[in-house]
C-alpha positions as CSV (number, residue, x, y, z in Angstrom):
1,M,146.7,52.3,27.2
2,S,148.5,49.0,26.7
3,K,150.2,47.5,29.7
4,D,153.0,45.0,30.0
5,I,151.8,42.2,32.2
6,L,153.8,39.4,33.8
7,M,152.0,36.0,34.4
8,I,153.8,33.4,36.6
9,V,152.6,29.9,35.8
10,G,153.8,26.3,36.4
11,D,153.0,22.7,35.8
12,F,149.5,21.8,36.9
13,G,148.3,25.3,37.2
14,E,144.6,25.6,36.6
15,D,143.9,25.6,32.8
16,Y,141.1,28.1,32.8
17,E,142.9,30.4,35.3
18,I,145.9,30.5,33.0
19,M,144.4,30.6,29.5
20,V,141.3,32.8,30.1
21,P,143.2,35.8,31.6
22,Y,146.1,35.3,29.2
23,Q,143.8,35.6,26.2
24,T,141.4,38.2,27.7
25,L,144.1,40.6,28.6
26,Q,145.7,40.3,25.1
27,T,142.3,40.7,23.5
28,V,141.9,44.2,25.0
29,G,145.4,45.2,23.9
30,H,147.8,44.3,26.8
31,S,151.0,42.4,26.3
32,V,151.2,39.3,28.6
33,D,154.5,37.4,29.2
34,A,153.8,34.0,30.7
35,V,156.9,32.6,32.5
36,C,157.8,29.6,34.6
37,P,161.0,29.0,36.7
38,D,163.5,26.7,35.0
39,K,161.7,26.8,31.7
40,E,162.3,28.9,28.6
41,S,160.2,30.7,26.0
42,G,158.7,28.0,23.7
43,D,158.7,25.4,26.5
44,T,155.3,24.2,27.7
45,I,153.7,23.6,31.0
46,K,151.0,21.0,31.7
47,T,147.8,22.4,33.0
48,A,145.1,20.8,35.1
49,I,141.3,21.3,35.0
50,H,139.7,21.7,38.4
51,D,136.0,20.9,38.3
52,F,133.4,21.4,41.1
53,R,131.0,18.5,41.1
54,G,129.5,18.6,44.5
55,D,132.3,16.8,46.3
56,Q,134.0,18.3,49.4
57,T,136.8,19.6,47.1
58,Y,137.5,20.0,43.4
59,M,138.3,17.1,41.0
60,E,141.4,17.4,39.0
61,S,142.0,16.1,35.4
62,R,144.7,16.8,32.8
63,G,144.3,20.0,30.9
64,H,146.3,21.2,27.9
65,N,149.9,22.0,27.1
66,F,150.4,25.8,27.5
67,E,153.3,27.4,25.7
68,L,155.4,29.9,27.5
69,N,156.2,33.1,25.6
70,A,159.0,34.4,27.8
71,T,161.9,33.1,30.0
72,M,161.7,33.7,33.7
73,A,165.5,34.0,34.0
74,D,165.5,36.9,31.5
75,V,162.6,38.7,33.2
76,T,163.2,42.1,35.0
77,P,160.0,42.7,37.1
78,S,160.5,46.5,37.0
79,D,159.9,46.3,33.2
80,Y,156.3,45.2,33.8
81,D,153.2,47.2,34.8
82,A,151.2,44.4,36.5
83,L,151.3,40.8,37.7
84,V,148.8,37.9,37.3
85,V,149.1,34.9,39.6
86,P,146.8,32.0,38.6
87,G,145.9,29.2,40.9
88,G,145.8,25.4,40.6
89,R,148.4,23.1,42.1
90,A,151.4,25.1,40.7
91,P,151.6,27.8,43.4
92,E,152.4,25.2,46.1
93,Y,155.8,24.6,44.5
94,L,156.3,28.0,42.7
95,R,156.5,29.7,46.1
96,T,159.7,27.8,46.7
97,Y,161.6,29.7,44.0
98,D,163.5,32.8,45.1
99,E,162.9,34.6,41.8
100,V,159.2,34.1,42.1
101,I,159.1,35.5,45.6
102,E,161.3,38.5,44.6
103,A,159.2,39.2,41.6
104,V,156.0,39.3,43.7
105,Q,157.6,41.5,46.3
106,H,158.6,44.0,43.6
107,F,155.0,44.5,42.4
108,F,153.9,45.1,46.0
109,E,156.8,47.4,46.9
110,A,156.2,49.4,43.7
111,D,152.4,49.4,44.3
112,K,151.7,47.9,40.9
113,P,148.4,46.1,40.0
114,V,148.4,42.4,41.0
115,A,145.6,39.9,40.3
116,A,145.7,36.5,42.1
117,L,143.1,33.8,41.9
118,C,142.3,30.5,43.7
119,H,145.6,29.0,45.1
120,G,147.7,31.9,43.6
121,P,147.6,33.7,47.0
122,Q,149.8,30.9,48.4
123,I,152.6,32.6,46.6
124,L,151.7,36.0,48.0
125,A,151.6,34.6,51.5
126,A,155.0,33.1,51.1
127,A,156.3,36.4,49.8
128,G,155.1,38.1,53.0
129,V,153.1,40.8,51.1
130,L,149.6,40.2,52.5
131,D,149.8,42.0,55.8
132,G,146.9,44.5,56.2
133,Y,145.1,43.5,52.9
134,E,141.5,42.5,52.5
135,M,141.4,39.6,50.1
136,T,140.1,36.2,49.2
137,A,141.4,33.0,47.7
138,Y,140.3,29.4,47.3
139,P,138.6,28.7,50.6
140,A,141.0,25.9,51.5
141,C,143.8,28.6,51.5
142,R,142.0,30.9,54.0
143,A,144.1,29.8,57.0
144,E,147.4,30.5,55.4
145,C,146.3,33.8,54.0
146,E,145.0,34.9,57.4
147,A,148.2,33.7,59.0
148,A,150.0,36.0,56.5
149,G,148.1,39.0,57.9
150,C,145.1,39.5,55.6
151,S,141.5,40.0,56.4
152,W,139.3,37.4,54.6
153,V,136.5,38.3,52.3
154,D,134.1,35.7,50.7
155,G,134.0,37.1,47.2
156,V,136.0,38.9,44.6
157,T,137.7,41.9,46.2
158,R,140.0,44.8,45.4
159,D,142.1,46.3,48.1
160,R,144.5,49.0,46.7
161,N,146.7,47.3,44.1
162,L,145.4,43.7,44.8
163,V,142.5,42.0,43.1
164,T,141.6,38.5,44.3
165,G,139.0,35.9,43.5
166,Q,138.2,32.4,44.8
167,A,138.3,30.3,41.6
168,W,137.7,30.4,37.8
169,P,133.9,30.9,38.2
170,D,134.9,34.4,39.4
171,H,136.5,35.3,36.1
172,P,133.9,37.9,34.9
173,E,134.0,39.9,38.1
174,W,137.7,39.3,38.8
175,L,138.9,40.2,35.4
176,S,136.6,43.2,35.1
177,E,138.0,44.5,38.4
178,F,141.6,43.9,37.4
179,M,141.1,45.6,34.0
180,T,139.6,48.6,35.8
181,V,142.7,48.8,38.0
182,L,144.8,48.6,34.8
183,G,142.9,51.6,33.5
184,D,140.7,49.8,31.0
185,E,137.1,51.0,30.6
186,V,134.9,48.0,31.4
187,S,131.2,48.3,30.4
188,H,128.5,45.6,30.7
189,G,125.8,46.9,28.3
190,D,123.5,45.0,26.0
191,A,125.1,42.0,24.3
192,A,125.9,42.4,20.6
193,V,123.4,40.6,18.3
194,A,124.6,39.0,15.1
195,A,123.2,40.5,11.9
196,D,120.7,38.5,9.9
197,D,122.1,37.0,6.7
């Protein structure tokens, strides 16, 4: 059954963590509205690509322009069935917007599915919704997540309505778990083989 999903994004959010779930969820039939405070449908955000090359932290380079398809000011969180909060650098400033915090709080108060990845849980911590949850995030966010009351797990985890992962390499497991929470049937059978011409 198709769900209406809200995705909160912002400038220099992680490119893969925005585009991959956005397209994947649409591919299986869900409707995804991508919004950003102070921007309107048709505006774009600049994404960043975070790569892991053996340094002590990720390297950031410019990603793509991602077009928003809804306007945050027009969004009513109660109209949505689920929430996706990607990571990257955007969460550090998105958490300063009251409408972002209020939207996140709605999804937890209503016990609706929430998927957060990488630095996305910074927004959840700021919203004060993590107390008593088992979860993960980008490891550099561990201290603030634990300070917000969660128990840390080192891999993709689901606790009640919340599905979390550490970064975009977790996409297959993270998205599979989130889609299961949404009610999708996820199966990992044999890969399809192209027919011979």
